[in-house]
KENU-967033 format. One record per residue (C-alpha): y, x, z; residue in one letter. Coordinates in Angstrom, 1 decimal. Example, Ala and Ser with C-alpha at 12.3 -4.5 7.8 and 13.67 -1.06 7.14 Angstrom:
BEGIN
<site <-4.5, 12.3, 7.8>, 'a'>
<site <-1.1, 13.7, 7.1>, 's'>
//
This chain:
BEGIN
<site <-22.2, -8.0, 22.6>, 'm'>
<site <-19.7, -10.4, 21.5>, 'a'>
<site <-19.1, -11.1, 17.5>, 'a'>
<site <-16.1, -9.2, 16.1>, 's'>
<site <-13.8, -11.5, 14.3>, 'a'>
<site <-14.3, -11.7, 10.2>, 'p'>
<site <-12.3, -9.1, 8.4>, 'k'>
<site <-9.8, -10.7, 5.6>, 'r'>
<site <-7.9, -8.9, 3.4>, 'e'>
<site <-4.3, -8.1, 4.7>, 'i'>
<site <-1.2, -8.1, 2.3>, 'k'>
<site <2.7, -9.0, 1.7>, 'g'>
<site <4.6, -9.3, 5.3>, 'n'>
<site <1.4, -8.8, 7.4>, 't'>
<site <0.4, -5.5, 6.1>, 'l'>
<site <4.2, -4.4, 6.5>, 'r'>
<site <3.8, -5.4, 10.2>, 'v'>
<site <0.5, -3.0, 10.6>, 'y'>
<site <2.4, -0.3, 9.0>, 'l'>
<site <5.1, -0.8, 10.8>, 'f'>
<site <2.7, -1.0, 13.9>, 'l'>
<site <0.9, 2.2, 13.0>, 'l'>
<site <4.0, 4.4, 12.4>, 'n'>
<site <5.8, 3.5, 15.4>, 's'>
<site <3.0, 3.4, 17.9>, 'g'>
<site <3.3, 0.1, 19.6>, 's'>
<site <6.2, -2.3, 19.9>, 's'>
<site <7.1, -5.8, 21.3>, 'e'>
<site <7.5, -8.9, 19.4>, 'l'>
<site <11.4, -8.8, 18.8>, 'r'>
<site <11.3, -4.9, 18.1>, 'e'>
<site <8.9, -5.8, 14.7>, 'v'>
<site <11.1, -8.8, 14.4>, 'q'>
<site <14.1, -6.9, 13.9>, 'r'>
<site <12.8, -3.6, 12.3>, 's'>
<site <11.4, -5.4, 9.0>, 'l'>
<site <14.4, -8.0, 9.0>, 'g'>
<site <12.6, -11.4, 9.4>, 'f'>
<site <14.4, -14.2, 10.4>, 's'>
<site <12.7, -15.4, 13.2>, 't'>
<site <10.5, -14.0, 16.1>, 'p'>
<site <7.9, -16.8, 15.5>, 's'>
<site <7.7, -15.3, 12.0>, 'l'>
<site <6.7, -11.9, 13.6>, 'a'>
<site <4.3, -13.7, 15.9>, 's'>
<site <2.8, -15.2, 13.2>, 'y'>
<site <2.1, -12.4, 11.0>, 'h'>
<site <1.0, -10.2, 14.5>, 'l'>
<site <-1.4, -13.0, 15.2>, 'g'>
<site <-3.1, -12.8, 11.5>, 'k'>
<site <-3.9, -9.0, 12.9>, 'l'>
<site <-4.9, -9.8, 16.1>, 'v'>
<site <-6.9, -12.3, 14.3>, 'e'>
<site <-8.7, -9.8, 12.0>, 'a'>
<site <-9.2, -7.2, 14.6>, 'g'>
<site <-6.2, -4.2, 13.1>, 'y'>
<site <-3.7, -4.9, 16.1>, 'v'>
<site <-4.1, -5.2, 19.7>, 's'>
<site <-2.0, -6.4, 22.7>, 'q'>
<site <-1.7, -4.7, 26.1>, 'd'>
<site <-0.8, -6.3, 29.1>, 'e'>
<site <3.1, -6.0, 28.8>, 'h'>
<site <3.2, -7.5, 25.5>, 'g'>
<site <3.2, -4.8, 23.5>, 'r'>
<site <1.3, -4.6, 20.2>, 'y'>
<site <-0.5, -1.6, 18.8>, 'a'>
<site <-2.4, -0.9, 15.8>, 'a'>
<site <-5.6, -0.2, 15.9>, 'v'>
<site <-6.4, 3.5, 14.0>, 'k'>
<site <-9.7, 3.3, 13.2>, 'd'>
<site <-9.0, 0.1, 10.5>, 'a'>
<site <-6.7, 2.5, 8.9>, 't'>
<site <-9.0, 3.5, 6.2>, 'k'>
<site <-10.6, -0.1, 5.8>, 'e'>
<site <-7.1, -2.0, 5.3>, 'l'>
<site <-6.1, 1.1, 3.4>, 'l'>
<site <-8.4, 1.2, 0.9>, 'e'>
<site <-7.1, 2.2, -2.7>, 'g'>
<site <-3.9, 3.7, -0.7>, 'y'>
<site <-3.0, 7.2, -0.1>, 'v'>
<site <-0.9, 7.6, 3.2>, 'k'>
<site <1.7, 10.8, 2.3>, 'v'>
<site <4.6, 11.3, 5.4>, 'g'>
<site <5.6, 7.7, 6.4>, 't'>
<site <5.3, 6.3, 3.0>, 'v'>
<site <2.1, 4.6, 1.4>, 'v'>
<site <1.4, 4.7, -2.2>, 'v'>
<site <-1.3, 3.7, -4.6>, 'p'>
<site <-3.9, 6.8, -5.2>, 'q'>
<site <-3.6, 5.8, -9.1>, 'l'>
<site <0.5, 6.9, -8.4>, 'f'>
<site <-0.7, 10.8, -9.3>, 'f'>
<site <-2.5, 9.9, -11.9>, 'f'>
<site <-0.2, 7.5, -13.5>, 's'>
<site <2.3, 10.7, -13.0>, 'i'>
<site <-0.2, 13.2, -14.3>, 'l'>
<site <-0.7, 11.4, -17.5>, 'f'>
<site <2.6, 10.6, -17.5>, 't'>
<site <3.3, 14.3, -17.6>, 'a'>
<site <0.5, 14.8, -20.3>, 'v'>
<site <2.1, 12.1, -23.0>, 'i'>
<site <5.0, 13.8, -22.4>, 'g'>
<site <3.4, 17.1, -23.6>, 'f'>
<site <2.2, 16.1, -26.4>, 'l'>
<site <5.1, 14.0, -27.7>, 'v'>
<site <6.9, 17.6, -27.8>, 'v'>
<site <4.1, 19.6, -29.1>, 'm'>
<site <3.4, 17.1, -31.8>, 's'>
<site <7.3, 18.0, -33.1>, 'v'>
<site <5.5, 21.3, -33.7>, 'f'>
<site <2.6, 21.1, -34.7>, 'y'>
<site <-0.7, 19.0, -37.0>, 's'>
<site <-0.8, 15.1, -37.6>, 'a'>
<site <-3.7, 14.6, -35.3>, 'y'>
<site <-1.1, 15.8, -31.9>, 'v'>
<site <0.2, 11.8, -32.2>, 'p'>
<site <-2.8, 10.0, -32.7>, 'l'>
<site <-4.4, 11.7, -29.9>, 'l'>
<site <-0.6, 10.8, -28.0>, 'g'>
<site <-1.3, 7.5, -28.9>, 'l'>
<site <-4.7, 7.3, -27.2>, 'a'>
<site <-3.7, 9.0, -24.7>, 's'>
<site <-0.1, 6.5, -24.0>, 'l'>
<site <-2.9, 3.9, -23.9>, 'a'>
<site <-4.7, 5.5, -21.1>, 'l'>
<site <-1.3, 6.2, -19.5>, 'v'>
<site <-0.2, 2.0, -19.8>, 'a'>
<site <-3.5, 1.5, -18.1>, 'a'>
<site <-3.1, 3.7, -15.2>, 'f'>
<site <0.2, 2.4, -14.5>, 'w'>
<site <-1.0, -1.2, -14.4>, 'y'>
<site <-3.3, -0.1, -12.5>, 'e'>
<site <-0.7, 1.3, -10.4>, 't'>
<site <1.7, -1.3, -10.2>, 'v'>
<site <-1.1, -4.1, -9.5>, 'r'>
<site <-2.0, -2.6, -6.3>, 'v'>
<site <1.4, -1.6, -5.2>, 'w'>
<site <2.1, -5.1, -5.5>, 'r'>
<site <-0.8, -6.5, -3.3>, 'r'>
<site <1.4, -4.1, -0.6>, 'm'>
<site <4.6, -5.6, -1.0>, 't'>
<site <3.9, -9.5, -2.1>, 's'>
<site <5.7, -12.1, -0.3>, 'w'>
<site <2.4, -14.0, 0.6>, 'k'>
//
């Protein structure tokens, strides 16, 4: 039994290519290039080659590339696919805690002096969640 290719972190344009193939089913090299706005076919070929080497994409005898479905969980760890959109899992917590902060700010206008203190503590928590959400999101969209 042959050893599988070593898995490595896939990010930036290479991750964009994987997500495109995941959504499109299978595509040819020039289709990937045009759809993702790469300047040359060789740039698309470079990213497809990285994905094939890592075992996330396969190429058939007709030259079409397709995403390996069982790699999705590993590759998109920390992300959730909602329809065709991929967002960080922390995005939902960030929205929730932002709504909680909004509620606390409104309530602090009408109630005790302890609510602003609780609001400040919650604001720190929200800032931490948004920081982590943006950090994870940048991993997907980085140009490296």
